[in-house]
C-alpha positions as CSV (number, residue, x, y, z in Angstrom):
1,X,-0.3,-14.8,8.5
2,X,1.2,-12.8,11.3
3,X,-1.1,-10.6,13.5
4,X,0.0,-7.2,14.3
5,X,-0.8,-5.0,17.2
6,X,0.8,-2.3,19.3
7,X,3.7,-4.5,20.4
8,X,5.1,-5.5,17.0
9,X,3.6,-3.3,14.2
10,X,7.0,-1.3,14.2
11,X,9.2,-4.3,13.5
12,X,10.1,-4.8,9.8
13,X,6.7,-4.0,8.3
14,X,5.1,-2.6,5.2
15,X,2.0,-0.5,5.5
16,X,0.0,2.1,3.8
17,X,-1.4,4.7,6.2
18,X,-4.4,6.7,5.1
19,X,-4.4,10.5,5.8
20,X,-6.8,11.5,8.4
21,X,-7.9,15.1,8.6
22,X,-10.6,15.1,11.1
23,X,-8.8,13.4,14.0
24,X,-7.0,15.0,17.0
25,X,-4.5,12.8,18.7
26,X,-5.3,12.9,22.4
27,X,-2.7,14.5,24.8
28,X,-2.5,11.0,26.5
29,X,-0.7,9.5,23.4
30,X,0.8,6.0,23.6
31,X,4.2,6.6,22.4
32,X,6.4,9.5,21.1
33,X,9.5,8.4,19.0
34,X,13.0,10.1,19.3
35,X,12.2,11.8,15.7
36,X,9.0,13.3,17.4
37,X,6.4,11.1,15.8
38,X,3.4,10.5,17.9
39,X,1.4,7.2,18.0
40,X,-2.1,6.6,19.4
41,X,-3.3,3.0,19.5
42,X,-7.1,2.1,19.1
43,X,-8.7,-1.3,19.0
44,X,-8.9,-1.2,15.2
45,X,-5.3,0.2,14.5
46,X,-2.8,3.0,15.1
47,X,-2.8,6.6,14.3
48,X,0.6,8.3,13.4
49,X,1.3,11.9,13.5
50,X,4.7,12.7,11.7
51,X,6.4,14.8,9.2
52,X,8.2,11.9,7.7
53,X,6.9,8.8,5.8
54,X,8.5,6.2,3.5
55,X,11.5,4.6,5.2
56,X,10.8,4.7,8.9
57,X,13.6,2.9,10.9
58,X,13.4,-0.6,9.7
59,X,9.9,-0.3,8.2
60,X,8.4,0.9,4.9
61,X,5.3,3.1,5.7
62,X,3.6,4.9,2.8
63,X,1.2,7.7,3.3
64,X,-1.8,7.6,1.1
65,X,-2.8,11.3,1.1
66,X,-5.7,13.4,-0.3
67,X,-3.3,16.1,-1.7
68,X,0.3,16.0,-2.8
69,X,2.2,15.4,0.5
70,X,5.5,17.1,0.8
71,X,8.2,15.8,3.2
72,X,8.5,17.7,6.5
73,X,4.8,18.5,6.5
74,X,3.1,17.1,9.7
75,X,0.3,14.8,8.8
76,X,-1.8,12.2,10.8
77,X,-2.2,8.8,9.2
78,X,-4.3,5.8,10.1
79,X,-3.7,2.1,9.6
80,X,-5.6,-1.0,10.8
81,X,-3.6,-3.7,12.4
82,X,-4.5,-5.9,9.4
83,X,-2.9,-3.4,7.0
84,X,0.7,-4.3,8.3
85,X,2.7,-6.9,6.3
86,X,6.1,-8.3,7.1
87,X,8.9,-7.1,4.7
88,X,11.4,-9.8,5.7
89,X,9.5,-12.7,4.6
90,X,9.3,-15.2,1.7
91,X,5.6,-14.9,1.5
92,X,4.2,-13.3,-1.6
93,X,2.0,-10.5,-0.3
94,X,2.6,-7.7,-2.7
95,X,1.4,-6.8,-6.3
96,X,2.2,-3.8,-8.6
97,X,0.2,-1.3,-10.4
98,X,1.1,1.0,-13.1
99,X,-0.2,4.4,-13.8
100,X,0.7,5.1,-17.4
101,X,-0.6,8.5,-17.4
102,X,1.5,9.7,-14.6
103,X,4.2,7.3,-15.5
104,X,4.4,5.7,-12.1
105,X,4.8,2.1,-10.8
106,X,3.4,1.4,-7.2
107,X,3.7,-1.6,-4.9
108,X,0.5,-2.5,-3.1
109,X,-0.1,-5.0,-0.3
110,X,-2.4,-7.9,-0.9
111,X,-5.9,-7.0,-0.1
112,X,-7.2,-10.5,-0.6
113,X,-7.1,-10.2,-4.3
114,X,-6.8,-13.3,-6.5
115,X,-6.5,-11.4,-9.7
116,X,-3.1,-9.9,-9.2
117,X,0.3,-11.6,-9.5
118,X,2.0,-11.6,-6.2
119,X,5.7,-11.0,-5.2
120,X,7.7,-10.9,-2.0
121,X,8.5,-7.4,-0.7
122,X,12.0,-7.3,-2.2
123,X,10.9,-8.7,-5.4
124,X,8.1,-6.2,-5.8
125,X,10.5,-3.3,-4.8
126,X,13.0,-4.4,-7.4
127,X,10.1,-4.7,-10.1
128,X,8.8,-1.2,-9.2
129,X,12.2,0.3,-9.7
130,X,12.6,-1.3,-13.1
131,X,9.1,-0.5,-14.2
132,X,9.6,3.2,-13.2
133,X,12.7,3.4,-15.3
134,X,10.9,1.8,-18.3
135,X,8.1,4.4,-17.8
136,X,10.3,7.5,-17.6
137,X,12.9,6.6,-20.1
138,X,12.7,6.2,-23.9
139,X,16.4,5.1,-24.9
140,X,15.5,1.4,-24.4
141,X,12.9,1.6,-27.2
142,X,15.1,2.5,-30.1
143,X,15.9,-1.1,-31.0
144,X,12.1,-1.9,-31.3
145,X,9.7,-1.3,-34.4
146,X,6.6,-0.7,-32.4
147,X,5.1,2.5,-31.3
148,X,6.7,3.2,-27.8
149,X,3.4,3.6,-25.6
150,X,1.9,0.5,-27.0
151,X,5.2,-1.4,-26.5
152,X,5.6,-0.1,-23.0
153,X,2.1,-1.1,-22.1
154,X,2.7,-4.8,-23.5
155,X,6.0,-5.2,-21.8
156,X,4.9,-3.7,-18.4
157,X,1.7,-5.6,-18.4
158,X,3.6,-9.0,-18.7
159,X,6.4,-7.8,-16.3
160,X,4.0,-7.2,-13.5
161,X,1.9,-10.3,-14.1
162,X,4.6,-12.9,-14.3
163,X,7.9,-14.1,-13.0
164,X,9.7,-13.3,-16.2
165,X,12.5,-10.8,-16.1
166,X,12.3,-7.5,-17.9
167,X,15.1,-8.7,-20.3
168,X,13.2,-11.9,-21.2
169,X,10.1,-10.0,-22.1
170,X,12.0,-7.4,-24.1
171,X,13.8,-10.2,-26.0
172,X,10.4,-11.7,-26.9
173,X,9.2,-8.5,-28.5
174,X,12.0,-8.2,-30.9
């Protein structure tokens, strides 16, 4: 497993930054990007003050916020060096969680969990997109005899916990 620090964390990585509300970035910041994001490095990790999250250059950095973040709001996030994971690797480091109530699918980095099925970054990204479509759309269910919420739960549960394609799983349900 690759070790990240201030010299390489910005090179093709996935990370979930946690919003920090009680931290003021010192005037002697370590780096300011062309897009005006400010970075401050500590022994434990990096603080990032920015108004844009998600796709950042060649990285995918999410913000886990305490409220509903809106793009263009300036927020400070913190991530430990151990929270960074490579996105251009064949290593299976990501798992998927489903929130049925809010109809969302989310990719998460492996936090040393052995109970979740793991995917590469690109596999997980693709599966999240397919799962989100299945959660927000009902047209696909017209050919099934089961109740849609029960069917959706059964299909998605198997989809995020196996290597089977969505089509394979749907065919097994008919």
